[in-house]
N, C-alpha and C positions, 0 to 999 in steps of 0.2 A: 485561612485557606478554604476556598469553596469546595464543597463535596464533589467528588467525581462520580458522574452517573455510571452505574454498572451496566456495561454493554452486554456482558454475557457471564452467566454463573453456571458452572457445571459442578454437580456433586456426584462423584463417581463412587460406585460400590466398592467396598473393601474386599480384597481377596489376598490369600496367603501367597507368598512367593517361594519358588524353589531356587536355591542359590542365593542371590542378592535379595534380601528381604527389605520391605519398607521398615523404617525404624519402629521398634516395638513401643506402642502406646495405646491408650484406650480408643482413640480415634485415629483413622488413617491420616498420614501427614498431609498437610495442606500446602500447596504451592500457589502463592499469589503472583500472577504474571502480569506484566504490562507490555504494551507494544505501541508503536507510533499511531496517532490518531489520523494520520494521512495515509491514504491507500498506497500500497506497495505491491501491486499485482505482478506476477501470479503467486507471490509468497504471502501476501496478506491483503485482503480488501473486505469491504462491507457491502452487504446488499440486504434488501428487504424481502423477507419470506412471504409466502402466500397468506400467512396469518397476520401480516403487517408488522411482525417483529423484526428488529434489526439483528442481522446475523453476521458473524465473522467467518470468512472463508480464506483458504490459502494453504500452501504446502506446509509452512512452518507451524501454523496453528493446528492443522490436521495431525501432523506428526506428534506434537507434544500432547494433544488431547488423547490420542489413541495409546501412546506409550504409557501415560499416567494411568489411563483406564485399565490397561492390561495388568498393571502392577500395583493396584490398590491405593494409589495416591489420589488426592482431590485437587481440582484446579479451579481457580477464579481468575478471570481476565478483565482488565480495564484497558481502554485505549486512552493514551495521554499524549500531550506534546512530547516529541522525541527527547528533547533535552531533559525534561522533567523525569521521564521514564528512566533514562540513563542514570540520573542522579539518585532516584529512588532505589533502583536496583543496587547501585554501588553502596548505598546506606544499608539496605537489606531489612529495614524494620517493617516497612509497609508492603514492599514488593521484593520478590526474591529472584525473578526470572524475566529476562528480556528475550522474546522469542526469536526475532530476526535481527542478526547483527553480523558484523564481519571483523576479522582481526586487524588490529594495528598495535603498535607498541604500548600505547596508553591503555587500551582495552585489555591487553594481555596482562598488564600489571594490576588492573582494577578488578577484573572479573575472573571467574573460572569459565573458560570457554570450552564448549563441547567439541567433539569431532564434527566435521562438516556434514550438513544434510543436503547441500546442493552446491553447484558452482555457477558463476556468472562470467560473462565475456564482455570486455570493455570496448566500447566504440566512442568515437567523437561525433557529436551532433552539432550541426551548423546550418545556417541559412543557405539554401541552394543558390539564391540570387546573389549572395555575397561572394560565393566561391563557385561560379558556374563552370570553370574550366579545370579546376584541380581540387584535390582534397587537401585541406590545410594541415591535417595531422596524420602522419604515417607512423610516428613513434612518439614516445613520451617527451623526447627532447624538443619536438616541435611545439609542445604546449608552452614552453618557456617564453616564446616570443608573442604569445597571444593573450588576449583578455579572457580569462576563464571564469565561467559561471560555476557556482557550487550550490548546495542546498543546506540550510542550517541543520546542524546536528548529524549530517551524513558523513560517512568515512571517505575522505579523498586522499588519505595518506599514501595510497598505492601509486599515485601519479608523481610522487617525488618532487613536489613543488613547495616552496616556502608558503607558509600560511597566508602571507600578505599578497601572494600572487593569485589567490582564488577569492572571488567575491562570494562570501557565504551568506549574503543578505537574503536571498530568496527562501521563503518558508516552505515551499512545496514545488512540485514539478511545473504546475501552471505558471507560477511566478518566474521560474528559471527560463521557461520558453518565451515568456513575454519579454524578458531581458534580451534574449537572442533576437526576437523580431524587432525590438526597438533599437537595436544596434548598441546596446549598453555592454555587451560582451560578444566575443567572437565564437566561442565554442563551449559546449557542455560535455565533458567526458563522463560517461556513465555506463552502467551495464545494459546491454541490449535487451535482455530478458524482461526487465522491468519497463523499459520504454515501450517495447512492443506490447507488454501486458496492459498498458494504460487503456487500451481499447475496451477492456473488460468493464471499466468504470466510465465509459463514454468519452474518453480523452484520447482518441486515436490521432496523435500528433504527426504520425508518419503517412497518413492516408492521402493527403493532398499533394504530397511531393514537395511541399514548401521546405520541410526539414530534411536534409540529406544526412547520411552517416557513413562512417567507415571504421573498420576494425583498427585498433591501435596495435600495430604489428608486433611490438616487442613486449607486450603484456601477456602473461600467462593467465588462464582462468583463475578466478579468486573464489575462495570458499565462503559460504554462508554458514553461520554457527548460531548457537544459542548462548546467551551470557547469564551466568548464575552469580549471585552475590557471594563474595567471600565471607560475608558476615552472617550468612544463613547457616543455622545449626546443621542442617542436613545437606548443605551444598555439595560436599564431596560425594556423598551417597547418590545424590540426584545426578551429578555429572557421570558417575560410573554407570548408573542405570540407563541414562540416555545414550551414552556411548555404546554400551553393550547392545541395546535394542537397535541402534542404527547399524551396527556391524552385522547383526543377524538379518536385518532387512536388506542390507546391501548384498550379503552372500546369497540370499534366496531370490534376489531380483525384485523383491517387493518395493524397495526404495526407488529403483529406476522406473518401475511402472507408475508409481505415484508421482514422480517427477514429470513423466511424460503426460500424465493426466492433467496436471496443472499447467504444463507448458502449452497445451492445446486448448486450455480453457477459454482463451480470448476468441479463438475461431469458433468454438462451440456456443459461446454466450455473448455475441457482440451487442446484444440489446440491453445487457445489464447496465444499469446506471449507478 
């Protein structure tokens, strides 16, 4: 297996905890995290800093970086193909944390999932020219009669469709929208926050009006969580730590302020590629 280039390495200073402490050992505990190497704004994306170095930005990454820093843990992050990252975290030997995930029955059984750090809202995305007079999807039931685009490795369980009813061939958002434009599928159901956020990385698919969208009316907002390996020695401690910190940030309003900051990142930084 070829070596994975290290995208970002953070060594965070050790500090004592009050209450839940980092596991006692000579060095502060190390969490090796991975995430998808495809941009997923505003929750994770890459950009080049003024010094020419590649940086990772986004809500999920910022949260785990700051939570671990405050509590004396160290963090290393690699960006990998999503399926490989999921498999590696399930194994727990090389990577112990997947930063951006969402619950489904398989993931609940495979990982320790944290409390939510954000919520997303589901829309159907389709060609305006194909459906100029009506919206093809008002509820999940409408998806059953359409050809549905998916994205490899992403969670589509919430749409209650058999797996063979979703074309999971596209490897990224660009490929999924090409399928729509080429008439190879009718609709892409996905969360609005990320599709709008693509403008951060220069992929504003909604700007031209070619792609229309509509809320899927019978779907509740869905949580975003972090996934921890069940095989990680400190997995339960890490989950308790993250959940406790998120609860504190939620109660103080800090979490909502951070969510708002990244929600508006696309409008503030439309030139970022």
